[in-house]
Backbone bond lengths (Angstrom), bond angles and torsions (degrees), N, CA, C in turn:
res aa  C-N    CA-C-N  psi(-1)  N-CA   C-N-CA  omega(-1)  CA-C   N-CA-C  phi
1 M - - - 1.467 - - 1.522 109.23 -
2 R 1.322 116.03 131.91 1.447 122.29 178.17 1.529 108.79 -86.57
3 I 1.329 117.06 127.39 1.461 121.90 -179.49 1.530 109.32 -112.70
4 I 1.329 115.46 123.45 1.466 122.01 175.78 1.515 106.61 -111.80
5 S 1.333 116.36 111.02 1.459 120.25 -171.94 1.528 110.42 -139.68
6 G 1.335 116.02 145.11 1.448 120.91 173.20 1.516 115.04 76.37
7 T 1.320 118.21 13.96 1.462 120.62 179.86 1.524 110.47 -146.45
8 T 1.327 115.36 148.75 1.465 121.02 173.17 1.521 110.21 -103.27
9 K 1.328 117.16 -3.96 1.462 122.94 -176.34 1.522 109.82 -102.02
10 F 1.293 116.32 86.70 1.457 120.69 178.32 1.514 109.02 -146.56
11 M 1.309 115.96 163.49 1.462 121.08 178.66 1.531 107.41 -148.42
12 I 1.320 116.26 124.09 1.463 121.07 178.95 1.519 108.21 -99.67
13 P 1.330 117.99 116.88 1.468 119.67 -175.58 1.518 114.09 -74.68
14 E 1.334 117.19 -30.47 1.465 120.08 -177.83 1.533 110.65 -80.61
15 G 1.316 115.87 151.24 1.449 120.01 172.76 1.520 109.69 -67.14
16 T 1.345 116.69 139.61 1.462 119.96 -175.46 1.525 112.75 -125.88
17 A 1.324 113.51 153.96 1.458 122.60 165.49 1.519 105.29 -107.48
18 V 1.329 116.73 121.41 1.462 121.32 -168.01 1.530 111.06 -113.63
19 A 1.323 115.52 131.89 1.462 122.25 169.98 1.521 107.74 -103.48
20 I 1.326 116.43 127.55 1.466 120.96 179.43 1.522 109.26 -107.16
21 G 1.330 116.33 133.10 1.455 118.56 176.60 1.509 112.24 170.19
22 K 1.323 115.33 176.12 1.462 121.78 176.57 1.528 110.37 -85.44
23 F 1.332 115.77 -39.18 1.471 123.00 176.06 1.526 112.26 60.22
24 D 1.319 117.26 38.38 1.453 119.52 175.69 1.521 109.14 -78.65
25 G 1.330 116.28 113.64 1.452 120.93 -178.72 1.511 114.02 95.07
26 L 1.323 117.36 -21.37 1.464 122.21 -178.60 1.540 110.93 47.16
27 H 1.336 115.66 63.51 1.463 121.69 -176.20 1.534 111.37 -84.83
28 L 1.326 116.25 -174.46 1.464 120.83 -174.62 1.522 112.35 -60.77
29 G 1.338 117.53 -35.20 1.463 119.79 176.73 1.514 111.21 -64.59
30 H 1.324 116.61 -43.58 1.468 120.42 175.95 1.531 111.05 -60.80
31 R 1.316 116.07 -42.97 1.470 120.15 -177.21 1.533 110.94 -64.35
32 K 1.342 115.88 -35.18 1.466 119.67 176.29 1.522 110.20 -63.85
33 L 1.326 116.10 -43.44 1.467 121.12 179.34 1.534 110.39 -63.50
34 L 1.318 116.08 -46.61 1.465 120.25 -177.80 1.524 111.96 -66.39
35 S 1.344 116.58 -30.87 1.469 118.79 178.95 1.525 111.18 -63.73
36 E 1.346 117.29 -32.96 1.462 120.41 177.65 1.531 110.58 -67.66
37 V 1.318 116.14 -38.75 1.461 120.53 178.33 1.527 110.78 -68.57
38 L 1.319 116.49 -43.55 1.468 120.31 -179.97 1.530 111.13 -63.06
39 R 1.338 116.51 -32.14 1.464 120.05 179.27 1.524 111.55 -63.35
40 Q 1.326 117.14 -27.73 1.468 120.72 -178.29 1.535 112.37 -71.81
41 K 1.316 117.14 -12.82 1.460 119.73 176.78 1.530 110.66 -63.05
42 E 1.329 116.14 -25.83 1.467 120.42 177.72 1.526 111.13 -63.83
43 D 1.329 116.94 -24.85 1.470 121.57 178.53 1.525 112.13 -96.82
44 G 1.322 116.57 13.29 1.456 120.24 174.42 1.515 115.98 90.06
45 L 1.333 117.75 4.96 1.460 120.39 178.84 1.522 110.82 -86.84
46 K 1.315 116.32 151.61 1.446 121.32 172.65 1.532 108.93 -83.08
47 A 1.330 116.30 134.68 1.469 121.01 177.91 1.521 108.74 -80.84
48 A 1.335 116.45 119.49 1.462 121.14 -175.28 1.526 110.72 -126.65
49 V 1.322 115.01 150.25 1.464 122.03 174.37 1.519 108.02 -120.04
50 F 1.335 115.55 132.37 1.465 121.12 174.15 1.518 107.91 -113.41
51 T 1.333 115.50 123.27 1.457 120.21 177.16 1.517 108.99 -143.34
52 F 1.333 116.26 154.69 1.465 120.53 178.81 1.530 110.63 -91.33
53 D 1.328 115.79 148.08 1.457 121.16 176.20 1.527 109.25 -137.01
54 P 1.358 117.58 113.04 1.457 126.51 -2.79 1.526 110.25 -74.01
55 S 1.315 116.64 173.71 1.462 119.05 177.46 1.526 109.33 -68.71
56 P 1.335 117.69 152.75 1.471 119.50 177.67 1.526 112.72 -55.22
57 E 1.342 116.90 -36.73 1.469 120.23 -179.68 1.527 111.00 -62.14
58 V 1.326 116.08 -43.83 1.462 119.81 179.28 1.526 110.41 -68.74
59 F 1.345 116.91 -42.39 1.467 121.23 -177.72 1.529 111.30 -60.18
60 F 1.336 115.73 -42.00 1.462 119.81 -177.63 1.532 112.80 -90.27
61 G 1.337 116.84 4.26 1.461 120.51 176.28 1.509 114.19 72.54
62 M 1.330 117.43 24.47 1.465 120.53 -178.41 1.525 112.24 -91.01
63 N 1.322 117.44 -13.03 1.449 122.59 -178.94 1.518 108.98 -129.03
64 P 1.337 117.44 152.05 1.466 117.96 172.76 1.523 110.16 -60.70
65 S 1.324 116.14 147.81 1.461 119.62 -176.34 1.520 112.31 -70.51
66 R 1.331 117.22 -22.39 1.461 119.43 179.52 1.526 109.84 -78.86
67 E 1.318 115.92 131.93 1.456 120.73 -173.40 1.523 111.26 -121.69
68 L 1.318 115.27 163.79 1.462 120.90 179.31 1.520 111.21 -67.11
69 S 1.321 116.33 -36.43 1.465 121.20 -178.52 1.518 109.77 -128.57
70 T 1.314 116.93 128.14 1.457 120.00 172.14 1.529 108.40 -73.86
71 N 1.323 116.50 165.66 1.463 119.67 178.20 1.524 111.34 -56.51
72 Q 1.332 116.58 -41.43 1.454 119.71 -178.60 1.522 111.34 -65.94
73 E 1.325 117.18 -39.09 1.461 120.52 178.12 1.526 110.78 -65.37
74 K 1.338 116.34 -41.90 1.469 119.22 177.99 1.521 111.18 -62.99
75 R 1.305 116.17 -42.22 1.467 119.23 178.23 1.522 111.31 -57.28
76 E 1.319 115.94 -44.73 1.461 119.50 -178.06 1.528 111.06 -66.47
77 L 1.332 117.19 -39.69 1.462 120.42 178.34 1.524 111.36 -64.29
78 F 1.337 117.31 -43.57 1.459 120.42 178.21 1.535 110.49 -62.28
79 R 1.317 115.55 -40.99 1.465 119.95 179.67 1.539 110.17 -62.62
80 E 1.325 116.18 -42.72 1.464 120.75 -176.95 1.525 112.25 -63.66
81 I 1.344 117.56 -37.59 1.465 118.75 -175.74 1.527 113.13 -86.49
82 G 1.337 117.23 -6.10 1.458 118.98 173.30 1.518 116.89 105.78
83 I 1.336 118.11 16.83 1.462 120.55 175.96 1.538 108.69 -67.24
84 D 1.326 116.16 137.34 1.467 121.43 -178.48 1.522 113.16 -89.76
85 I 1.339 116.43 -38.19 1.466 121.04 -174.50 1.526 109.05 -136.38
86 L 1.322 116.37 129.58 1.464 121.68 175.43 1.523 108.46 -117.54
87 V 1.325 116.48 124.33 1.461 121.85 176.28 1.525 108.49 -109.19
88 E 1.333 116.36 114.37 1.457 122.34 174.28 1.528 106.48 -102.02
89 F 1.311 115.08 89.44 1.467 121.83 -170.80 1.521 110.10 -78.62
90 P 1.342 118.36 128.85 1.468 120.03 -179.12 1.527 111.78 -61.28
91 F 1.316 115.92 130.01 1.464 120.21 176.11 1.519 108.40 -109.05
92 N 1.328 115.63 116.60 1.453 122.47 -179.77 1.534 108.44 -147.44
93 K 1.319 117.66 -172.30 1.471 120.17 -177.10 1.523 112.09 -61.33
94 D 1.312 116.47 -35.68 1.466 119.64 -178.69 1.528 111.47 -72.63
95 T 1.325 116.78 -48.77 1.473 119.05 -177.60 1.527 110.98 -71.70
96 A 1.339 116.88 -26.45 1.470 119.46 176.97 1.520 111.55 -68.17
97 A 1.331 117.25 -20.88 1.473 121.60 -176.94 1.524 113.08 -90.79
98 I 1.334 118.22 -1.25 1.463 121.01 178.98 1.531 109.62 -64.14
99 S 1.317 117.45 131.57 1.458 120.07 -179.77 1.527 109.62 -67.35
100 P 1.337 117.57 153.99 1.468 120.03 178.70 1.526 112.48 -55.48
101 E 1.331 117.16 -41.59 1.464 120.60 -178.89 1.531 111.11 -64.84
102 D 1.329 116.47 -43.38 1.460 119.99 179.60 1.525 111.42 -67.95
103 F 1.330 116.86 -32.26 1.467 120.09 176.81 1.526 109.87 -59.66
104 V 1.329 116.10 -46.14 1.466 120.17 -179.02 1.528 111.13 -68.77
105 I 1.333 116.03 -47.91 1.470 120.34 -174.69 1.529 111.61 -70.22
106 D 1.331 116.42 -51.07 1.464 120.12 -171.96 1.528 113.76 -81.67
107 I 1.336 116.24 -34.70 1.467 118.07 -175.14 1.525 111.66 -97.64
108 L 1.340 116.92 -56.61 1.464 118.57 -176.32 1.530 112.02 -67.73
109 V 1.330 116.44 -48.65 1.465 119.25 -174.27 1.528 111.85 -82.79
110 K 1.331 116.87 -51.78 1.459 119.86 -174.55 1.525 112.59 -73.26
111 R 1.330 117.30 -52.17 1.464 120.22 -173.71 1.527 112.79 -84.11
112 M 1.340 116.93 -38.02 1.463 119.25 -177.41 1.524 112.88 -94.00
113 N 1.329 116.79 -10.68 1.461 121.01 178.80 1.531 111.09 55.09
114 A 1.343 115.00 43.90 1.457 121.29 -175.44 1.530 111.88 -70.97
115 K 1.319 115.27 130.97 1.461 122.55 172.90 1.530 110.83 -111.01
116 F 1.333 115.06 -15.49 1.473 122.40 -178.36 1.516 106.66 -149.59
117 V 1.337 116.70 129.38 1.463 120.62 -179.62 1.527 108.79 -129.60
118 A 1.319 115.96 124.60 1.468 121.31 178.46 1.521 109.13 -113.95
119 A 1.333 115.74 139.20 1.467 120.62 179.82 1.519 109.09 -155.38
120 G 1.331 115.73 162.19 1.451 120.91 178.44 1.509 112.29 -78.40
121 T 1.324 115.23 171.69 1.469 120.56 -177.69 1.528 111.80 -68.70
122 D 1.330 117.19 -20.87 1.463 120.34 -178.71 1.525 112.03 -97.16
123 L 1.319 116.96 21.39 1.456 121.51 -179.53 1.528 111.05 -55.61
124 S 1.336 115.51 134.09 1.466 120.94 170.20 1.518 107.59 -141.59
125 F 1.320 116.53 141.87 1.460 120.08 -178.00 1.517 109.13 -156.67
126 G 1.325 115.37 163.65 1.458 120.61 179.31 1.516 112.94 80.48
127 A 1.322 115.87 176.25 1.462 122.14 -176.56 1.522 111.69 -52.12
128 M 1.336 115.70 131.86 1.465 123.19 179.97 1.527 112.45 61.76
129 G 1.335 117.43 12.81 1.460 120.66 -179.69 1.512 113.47 64.06
130 K 1.354 116.62 27.61 1.465 119.97 -174.14 1.524 113.10 -77.83
131 G 1.332 117.32 -18.34 1.454 118.75 177.21 1.518 111.07 -74.17
132 N 1.326 116.95 140.30 1.468 120.98 178.61 1.526 109.08 -139.21
133 F 1.331 115.56 -175.94 1.455 117.87 -175.53 1.537 111.63 -67.63
134 T 1.315 117.30 -31.78 1.468 119.49 178.09 1.521 110.63 -60.17
135 L 1.335 116.81 -44.54 1.462 120.61 178.32 1.527 110.43 -66.62
136 L 1.323 116.93 -42.99 1.473 120.41 178.91 1.520 110.53 -57.85
137 S 1.325 116.85 -45.24 1.455 121.20 -178.70 1.526 111.20 -65.30
138 S 1.329 116.22 -39.02 1.462 120.07 178.79 1.528 111.04 -64.94
139 L 1.323 116.85 -44.35 1.458 120.66 179.33 1.528 111.28 -67.43
140 A 1.315 116.41 -32.49 1.468 120.24 -179.46 1.526 111.00 -59.00
141 R 1.310 116.22 -40.75 1.467 119.86 -178.84 1.525 111.43 -63.09
142 H 1.321 117.25 -34.53 1.468 121.43 -178.08 1.522 112.91 -85.23
143 L 1.342 115.92 -27.10 1.472 119.65 -173.04 1.526 113.37 -102.79
144 G 1.333 116.70 -3.02 1.455 119.58 171.49 1.508 116.66 83.62
145 F 1.346 117.64 29.48 1.466 118.96 171.48 1.523 109.05 -126.89
146 E 1.319 116.08 164.20 1.460 121.41 -179.37 1.525 109.57 -98.04
147 A 1.325 116.58 132.89 1.465 121.78 176.61 1.529 108.78 -105.83
148 C 1.326 116.51 129.62 1.466 122.05 -176.60 1.526 109.21 -121.85
149 K 1.333 115.96 119.48 1.469 120.87 179.88 1.522 109.96 -93.24
150 I 1.330 116.49 129.89 1.460 122.49 -178.70 1.521 109.09 -108.37
151 D 1.325 116.08 119.28 1.463 120.90 -179.82 1.526 111.25 -73.62
152 K 1.322 115.41 157.01 1.450 121.79 179.51 1.532 110.77 -68.52
153 I 1.319 115.46 156.48 1.463 121.76 174.36 1.524 108.11 -107.99
154 E 1.332 115.86 136.08 1.466 119.91 178.77 1.517 110.67 -109.90
155 R 1.320 115.16 152.53 1.465 122.31 173.99 1.521 107.57 -141.60
156 N 1.325 115.19 124.57 1.467 121.24 -179.13 1.529 111.71 53.68
157 G 1.334 114.97 38.54 1.456 120.03 175.99 1.515 115.26 80.63
158 K 1.326 117.47 4.49 1.465 120.98 179.47 1.519 109.98 -119.20
159 V 1.330 116.06 141.38 1.451 120.94 176.63 1.525 109.25 -71.53
160 I 1.319 116.10 127.98 1.463 120.04 176.80 1.521 108.73 -71.23
161 S 1.307 115.46 123.58 1.465 121.03 -179.00 1.521 109.06 -149.01
162 S 1.314 116.03 165.28 1.463 120.07 176.16 1.517 110.54 -62.54
163 T 1.331 117.24 -35.16 1.463 120.97 178.99 1.521 111.19 -63.19
164 L 1.346 116.76 -44.35 1.461 120.89 178.11 1.521 110.33 -61.96
165 I 1.318 117.08 -46.82 1.467 120.23 -177.35 1.521 110.71 -66.15
166 R 1.333 116.98 -36.67 1.464 119.58 177.37 1.531 110.05 -59.32
167 S 1.316 117.24 -41.97 1.471 120.00 179.72 1.519 111.11 -66.66
168 L 1.328 117.56 -36.17 1.471 121.03 178.56 1.525 110.66 -66.26
169 V 1.314 116.29 -42.63 1.472 119.94 178.64 1.520 110.19 -64.61
170 E 1.323 117.17 -42.29 1.465 120.57 -179.94 1.523 111.47 -64.33
171 E 1.341 117.12 -25.96 1.468 121.76 176.47 1.527 112.09 -83.82
172 G 1.326 117.42 -13.87 1.461 120.94 -174.97 1.507 113.28 81.47
173 N 1.332 117.18 15.45 1.471 121.66 178.92 1.525 108.57 -85.94
174 M 1.324 115.96 77.12 1.459 120.31 -172.09 1.522 112.34 -72.83
175 E 1.338 117.61 -30.05 1.465 119.84 179.33 1.526 111.28 -65.36
176 E 1.330 117.20 -45.70 1.464 119.83 -179.27 1.529 110.57 -71.18
177 A 1.325 116.62 -35.41 1.462 119.83 175.52 1.525 109.94 -60.10
178 A 1.329 116.48 -43.56 1.467 120.79 179.48 1.521 111.47 -64.02
179 A 1.339 116.52 -37.88 1.467 120.24 179.57 1.531 110.44 -63.76
180 C 1.325 117.41 -36.66 1.467 121.17 179.58 1.528 111.91 -77.93
181 L 1.316 116.20 -33.21 1.466 120.39 -179.61 1.524 112.37 -78.89
182 G 1.327 116.10 -26.70 1.459 119.47 -173.46 1.516 111.84 85.13
183 A 1.343 116.87 5.88 1.463 123.84 179.53 1.522 107.34 -167.44
184 P 1.338 118.14 158.06 1.466 119.34 178.78 1.530 112.17 -61.92
185 Y 1.328 115.59 154.06 1.463 121.32 175.92 1.525 109.05 -70.94
186 K 1.333 116.62 133.31 1.460 120.95 -171.47 1.526 112.16 -121.62
187 I 1.319 114.02 149.60 1.462 122.51 169.91 1.522 106.69 -123.04
188 T 1.323 117.07 123.62 1.458 121.99 -176.47 1.521 109.96 -115.08
189 G 1.315 115.84 135.43 1.455 119.47 177.68 1.512 111.51 -176.53
190 K 1.311 115.88 167.13 1.464 121.33 179.33 1.525 110.75 -73.92
191 I 1.323 115.81 147.04 1.459 122.38 175.13 1.530 107.91 -81.99
192 V 1.320 115.90 124.66 1.462 120.94 -174.66 1.528 109.73 -121.43
193 H 1.314 115.81 167.63 1.468 121.15 176.91 1.526 109.46 -76.14
194 G 1.330 115.25 133.08 1.450 120.32 174.22 1.520 109.89 -104.19
195 K 1.335 116.79 -152.20 1.459 121.21 -179.90 1.523 112.12 -88.48
196 A 1.346 117.38 0.83 1.472 123.78 176.96 1.525 112.81 64.77
197 L 1.347 118.29 18.53 1.456 119.70 177.76 1.522 110.93 -63.33
198 G 1.347 115.77 -43.05 1.453 118.99 -179.67 1.520 112.33 -58.11
199 R 1.303 116.37 -41.70 1.463 120.03 179.11 1.536 110.69 -65.13
200 R 1.347 116.67 -38.90 1.467 120.19 -177.90 1.521 112.03 -67.85
201 I 1.342 116.76 -29.97 1.470 118.97 -179.75 1.524 111.52 -98.07
202 G 1.322 116.54 9.27 1.452 120.56 174.96 1.512 115.08 85.15
203 I 1.340 117.69 13.41 1.467 121.63 178.43 1.525 107.54 -129.97
204 P 1.334 118.65 75.51 1.469 120.69 -177.93 1.523 111.79 -64.30
205 T 1.317 116.50 147.54 1.463 121.43 -178.62 1.520 110.62 -131.78
206 L 1.339 114.80 156.44 1.457 121.98 168.93 1.520 107.28 -90.46
207 N 1.304 116.86 128.64 1.457 121.46 -175.69 1.528 110.80 -109.52
208 Q 1.326 115.40 134.82 1.455 121.74 175.77 1.521 109.60 -134.45
209 T 1.312 116.19 147.79 1.461 121.56 170.15 1.521 107.13 -103.97
210 P 1.337 118.31 112.59 1.470 119.44 -175.26 1.518 111.17 -66.48
211 P 1.349 117.62 147.31 1.470 120.78 176.78 1.524 110.88 -58.22
212 S 1.320 116.55 145.42 1.465 121.08 -176.20 1.523 112.66 -64.48
213 D 1.334 117.11 -24.34 1.465 119.78 -178.38 1.524 112.72 -96.76
214 K 1.336 117.58 11.38 1.461 121.64 -178.45 1.528 110.41 -93.39
215 L 1.333 117.11 128.02 1.462 121.58 175.90 1.525 108.97 -71.85
216 L 1.318 116.68 127.54 1.455 121.84 179.82 1.526 110.42 -109.42
217 P 1.320 117.87 147.87 1.460 120.49 174.16 1.524 109.67 -75.46
218 P 1.329 118.90 178.94 1.469 120.24 179.20 1.528 111.44 -56.47
219 F 1.324 115.86 144.72 1.456 119.70 177.66 1.531 109.43 -58.71
220 G 1.324 114.59 136.49 1.452 118.54 -179.92 1.510 111.95 159.60
221 V 1.327 115.13 -165.53 1.462 123.30 -174.85 1.527 109.06 -108.09
222 Y 1.334 115.52 135.28 1.460 122.60 -177.11 1.525 110.11 -132.16
223 Y 1.332 116.28 139.93 1.458 119.42 166.97 1.526 106.75 -69.90
224 S 1.319 116.90 141.39 1.458 118.64 -170.25 1.519 112.68 -149.89
225 E 1.316 114.94 171.25 1.457 123.86 168.30 1.521 107.75 -131.38
226 V 1.314 116.37 146.26 1.454 121.18 -177.97 1.522 109.69 -124.67
227 K 1.324 115.66 126.24 1.465 121.19 175.48 1.520 108.05 -107.65
228 T 1.322 116.08 121.95 1.452 121.08 177.40 1.520 109.45 -153.89
229 D 1.312 115.41 142.60 1.460 121.26 179.23 1.533 111.25 54.68
230 G 1.357 115.99 34.77 1.449 121.06 176.89 1.512 115.13 77.61
231 K 1.323 118.30 5.37 1.463 121.70 -179.03 1.521 109.77 -121.20
232 V 1.353 115.76 156.06 1.464 121.43 -179.27 1.527 108.99 -118.20
233 F 1.331 116.06 129.84 1.457 122.16 179.85 1.524 109.16 -122.80
234 K 1.324 116.04 148.85 1.458 121.63 176.07 1.526 108.68 -92.07
235 G 1.340 115.70 145.89 1.446 117.82 -177.47 1.506 112.82 -166.03
236 I 1.312 114.53 -167.71 1.459 122.03 178.16 1.525 107.21 -137.84
237 T 1.321 116.42 135.53 1.467 121.83 -169.27 1.514 111.37 -122.02
238 N 1.317 116.16 135.22 1.458 121.90 172.56 1.530 109.45 -109.26
239 I 1.320 115.59 128.91 1.464 121.91 175.55 1.520 107.46 -114.67
240 G 1.323 116.78 126.26 1.449 118.11 178.42 1.510 113.41 160.68
241 I 1.327 115.33 -158.80 1.469 121.67 -173.06 1.527 112.24 -112.06
242 K 1.322 118.62 5.09 1.473 124.24 177.91 1.533 111.66 51.35
243 P 1.322 117.42 63.10 1.468 120.51 -173.57 1.525 114.34 -64.06
244 T 1.337 117.57 -20.89 1.464 119.46 -179.17 1.524 112.19 -73.37
245 V 1.341 117.03 -31.41 1.464 119.68 -170.71 1.525 114.40 -116.32
246 T 1.332 118.51 -4.80 1.459 119.54 -179.19 1.522 110.85 -153.96
247 N 1.319 115.90 154.17 1.463 121.83 175.39 1.526 111.23 -113.76
248 E 1.317 117.17 18.42 1.459 121.53 -173.45 1.527 113.43 -75.74
249 N 1.340 117.32 -19.90 1.472 122.03 -175.33 1.526 112.05 57.85
250 K 1.316 117.37 28.17 1.464 122.43 176.54 1.520 109.07 -92.22
251 V 1.334 116.04 124.46 1.458 120.40 -177.69 1.528 109.77 -77.87
252 T 1.319 115.85 130.54 1.457 121.33 177.72 1.521 110.06 -131.70
253 V 1.321 115.01 160.20 1.463 122.77 173.88 1.530 105.68 -118.96
254 E 1.332 116.57 114.40 1.461 121.42 -177.49 1.517 109.60 -120.13
255 T 1.321 116.28 128.30 1.463 121.10 -176.18 1.518 110.51 -125.09
256 S 1.317 115.16 129.65 1.463 121.52 172.74 1.527 107.76 -100.41
257 L 1.334 116.57 125.51 1.463 122.11 179.29 1.520 110.04 -97.49
258 Y 1.330 116.62 136.77 1.465 120.70 -178.50 1.523 112.16 -76.67
259 D 1.321 115.75 -33.97 1.471 119.86 -166.32 1.523 112.16 -121.60
260 F 1.345 116.43 36.80 1.467 118.72 -179.42 1.516 110.55 -149.51
261 S 1.307 115.57 141.80 1.458 121.27 169.33 1.520 106.67 -143.84
262 G 1.319 116.64 131.65 1.452 119.56 -177.43 1.508 110.37 161.15
263 D 1.305 116.25 -170.24 1.456 122.87 -176.14 1.528 109.60 -114.40
264 L 1.333 116.33 114.85 1.459 121.14 179.56 1.528 111.84 -118.16
265 Y 1.325 117.78 14.03 1.455 120.32 -178.20 1.528 110.92 -56.75
266 G 1.314 115.39 134.00 1.457 120.91 179.85 1.512 113.91 90.66
267 E 1.347 117.66 -16.31 1.461 120.80 177.42 1.534 109.90 -77.22
268 T 1.312 116.01 155.82 1.460 120.89 174.28 1.520 108.94 -91.68
269 A 1.307 116.70 131.08 1.466 121.89 -179.72 1.525 110.06 -119.36
270 E 1.314 115.13 140.91 1.469 122.74 177.13 1.522 107.13 -111.33
271 V 1.336 116.72 108.40 1.454 122.20 -176.01 1.525 109.38 -98.11
272 S 1.331 116.68 117.75 1.463 122.22 177.25 1.520 108.84 -96.05
273 L 1.333 116.31 122.78 1.463 121.76 -179.32 1.523 108.89 -92.22
274 L 1.330 116.56 115.43 1.465 120.80 -171.45 1.525 112.87 -95.62
275 T 1.342 116.86 -49.47 1.464 120.90 -175.02 1.523 109.77 -148.75
276 F 1.305 116.68 137.18 1.467 122.38 175.67 1.523 109.28 -74.82
277 R 1.341 115.99 131.31 1.471 119.69 177.88 1.532 111.66 -100.96
278 R 1.322 116.96 -55.05 1.470 120.11 -177.21 1.529 109.24 -158.56
279 P 1.338 117.31 159.02 1.465 119.82 177.22 1.523 111.39 -73.99
280 E 1.329 115.85 161.34 1.459 120.45 174.83 1.530 109.11 -66.10
281 M 1.331 115.30 142.32 1.463 120.88 -174.75 1.517 110.64 -131.73
282 R 1.323 115.82 154.90 1.464 121.79 171.40 1.534 107.45 -99.82
283 F 1.323 116.28 124.61 1.457 121.21 -177.44 1.527 110.23 -103.31
284 S 1.322 115.35 165.35 1.464 120.30 -178.35 1.520 111.84 -69.80
285 G 1.325 116.45 -21.22 1.461 119.84 179.88 1.511 110.56 178.55
286 V 1.335 115.90 -176.86 1.458 121.20 -176.18 1.524 111.76 -64.68
287 A 1.339 117.62 -34.70 1.464 120.38 -178.57 1.526 111.16 -62.62
288 E 1.321 116.45 -44.91 1.473 119.97 178.76 1.532 110.30 -67.90
289 L 1.329 116.84 -37.84 1.466 121.05 176.90 1.525 110.26 -59.70
290 K 1.341 117.00 -47.50 1.461 121.15 -179.55 1.521 110.82 -60.88
291 K 1.332 117.22 -44.21 1.467 120.96 -179.67 1.525 111.31 -59.69
292 T 1.328 116.31 -42.66 1.468 120.29 179.97 1.526 111.15 -69.04
293 M 1.335 116.96 -39.81 1.464 120.34 177.75 1.520 111.22 -61.93
294 E 1.315 117.21 -39.22 1.464 120.67 178.12 1.525 110.91 -64.06
295 K 1.340 116.92 -38.30 1.473 120.67 175.36 1.523 110.49 -64.89
296 D 1.346 116.06 -42.29 1.468 120.26 178.68 1.530 110.26 -59.70
297 I 1.323 116.64 -44.02 1.461 120.85 -177.72 1.522 110.84 -65.81
298 R 1.335 117.61 -42.26 1.474 119.69 177.30 1.529 110.63 -61.04
299 A 1.328 116.28 -43.28 1.470 119.99 178.94 1.522 110.33 -64.01
300 G 1.338 116.50 -38.96 1.453 120.37 179.08 1.516 112.28 -65.60
301 E 1.313 116.88 -39.90 1.463 120.26 178.37 1.528 110.89 -63.99
302 I 1.335 116.32 -35.62 1.471 119.69 175.07 1.527 110.16 -67.33
303 Y 1.321 115.98 -44.78 1.467 120.92 178.48 1.530 111.36 -56.26
304 H 1.334 116.78 -43.19 1.456 121.71 -177.87 1.524 113.26 -84.11
305 G 1.317 117.41 1.07 1.468 119.91 177.97 1.507 113.96 78.41
306 L 1.339 117.28 18.25 1.464 120.46 -178.97 1.530 111.90 -94.95
307 R 1.315 117.09 -6.39 1.468 121.88 -179.22 1.529 107.71 -150.23
308 T 1.312 116.73 146.32 1.457 120.78 174.95 1.512 109.25 -91.07
309 I 1.326 116.52 159.68 1.456 120.53 178.74 1.519 109.27 -65.47
310 D 1.354 115.92 128.68 1.469 120.41 -178.55 1.525 110.92 -63.64
């Protein structure tokens, strides 16, 4: 996948089918939109995504800075589904002032060489967000590209959106979040050295420091799966500040794997949070912590089908 980032000076020579959006979380609505763009590859177009970095909502302070998907996570998701070109267009005071008409003419048509543009019904672009799908469709007829409007997807009477999924994650409702995303909620990051307490008490863990801009669910223990080095392992993950063993208030993601032993330091791990088990707790000491962790692991092995109920 070709990534164009940090510049407004680019030119794509191939004809493209372009998906416009923020794509935070890459939920089912996004996937529907992207499927229309990917379908255009059959006609010889390159599948492209246009997104702003940072998003207008973040730039203007209208949204919390923590997002469902970091830039790196979005890049990997786009790569996995077959996007050919990703444009992370800089959003600043100058680019925010581009008129809607100039956005279409100068960026979509001239720079991106768009022949097909897909967007949601709530599309807004250009200065003050005055551009909408009606304007895009009108300009398409004059400029020689096809505009495709993608309707929203509903689940249980609610429109699937990044806002809805953000609220589900903040509640710890990982099952419903996964249903809206089309995949479990993930935290991606490098495996780093921790304090080795888990190893000393016989329960080694993979340690990650989550990105500062990543939205985290409530602190606590989650049944999980971990993808690293091309393999998937079942495990149980604790997210929090480890109040029993440290006063640093540093948030960490620690995962114990049932079926792995080895050294993965420095590797990138993708942790999928499947189900919330319990909130983070302060224990009287390491012995009580170990006893509870062992109970968590037994419950997790039952959850994953690796152990029968005693």
